[in-house]
C-alpha positions, 0 to 999 in steps of 0.5 A: 530523511534525506531522499536516497536509498530506501532502508528497506532495500538494504534489508532493514525490516519495517512494518507499515499500517493496516487497513486505514479505510476499514479501521477508520469506518468500522472502528471509529464510525467515520463516513468515508464516501468512496473510501476516500480518507484524503477527504479528512485532511480538509479540517483539523478534526479529520487531521487529528483522526488520521494522526491517531490512527497512525499513532498506534503504529508509531508506538508499535513500531517503537515497541518492536524496535523496527522501522515504519513505513507509513503511506499518506491518506491519499490512495483516492486522491486522483482526478476521477475519485476526487471529482466524485467528491467535488474536488478540483485539480488544485484541491487535490494537489493540496490534499496530497501535499497536506498529506505528506506533511501530516505523516512527516510530522509524526517523525520525532528524535524519540520515535522510530525511523519513519519512511513517508510514502506517498500513496497512489491507487487505482484510477478506477475499482481497486477490486476490478480491471473492467476499465483499463488504460495503456501504460503511456495513458497511465503515465499521463494520468497519474503524473500530477499526483506523483509529481505533487507527492515528490515535490512535497518531500515523500521518500518514495511512492507506493501504488497500491491495489493494482489490478492489471500491469500497465497502470503501475508501469505508468506509475513507475514511469511517472515516478522516474520522471519525477525522481522518486522511487516507486513500489508496485503492489498487486492484488490477486483473486482467490485463485492467485491471479490478478482481477485481470486474469493475468498471473502474478509472476507475468505481471511483475515480469511485464512491469519490469520489462515495460520499465527496464526494472525501474520499480524499487520492489513489488508488493501484494496487498488486499488478498489473503495469504491463502490466495497468493501462496501457491502463486509464489514459486520458491526460487524462481527469480521473479520472487526476489522482486517482491518486497513487502506483504499487506494482506487482508484479514479475511479470507473472503473473495473480493466480491464477498467483501464488496457486498459485506456491510460488516467487518471481518477482521479474521484472527490476528495470531493465524494471520501471523502464522500465515505470514511466518509460513510465507517467509521461507518463499519470499527472502526479500520481503522487508516490509510487513503490513496489512490491508482491509480488516487489519489493524495494529494487532494484526501487524504486531502478530505479522511481525511476530510470525515473520520474526519466528520463521527466521 
């Protein structure tokens, strides 16, 4: 796919995947230290596990007749998390390139159109905002990964599980410099606010203000729909910047999920119904997917719930 305007920005509905790490850990028994899926790229056995994981979503998109957005397994592939696993900066560059290549190889003439999204995660914990950077610091920190993903042929970058506004603003600036569109996804607590305490609306507006509206769109991920439904003001201008949803299967708080040693995968049909209830308030959403605890079953129900509400 030549890099240009993203098809989801033209109203084409796309599904995306669910909780990669929770699926690999709880359904496939894979050991993922620090939730780092990128570590599987180091050998052929790990790469095949990733191919098998993605295949269920390729099959689902083909069945539903919709486009597919797939994130590379690089959510943890930044300097701080890489160092915890013994990766040098050169090794991190290699796994980011390998992640893009692996997803690109899933494209086929008889398969669904696939948007390859280079996945960027937080420098720190995805549930807390205790360690924060300025926007300039975040730009400098994330630029190497964003530049590698862009030069490797990713169509876009998705920065997921953001807990405060300055870090994703920095990633957007890095994306502008690298010439690649960036989608920003925030996580929220059970009260609909970011872990930093900032309201979702204010965080979206801050990133847009600091980047002159350069983010391709915004998303919400790693939170249950009941956590953010009340935070979405129908008809308010900022809501039109929300282009994607990637909810958790569980309604538990981040603290509860962090302490759990078992998977709460909720009820896929119920989660799909929640998506349908949200659709009237989110007219610009064209990317439907999941996060922790979700798999292809949930994504299918999300799509059906969303479509039924049209």
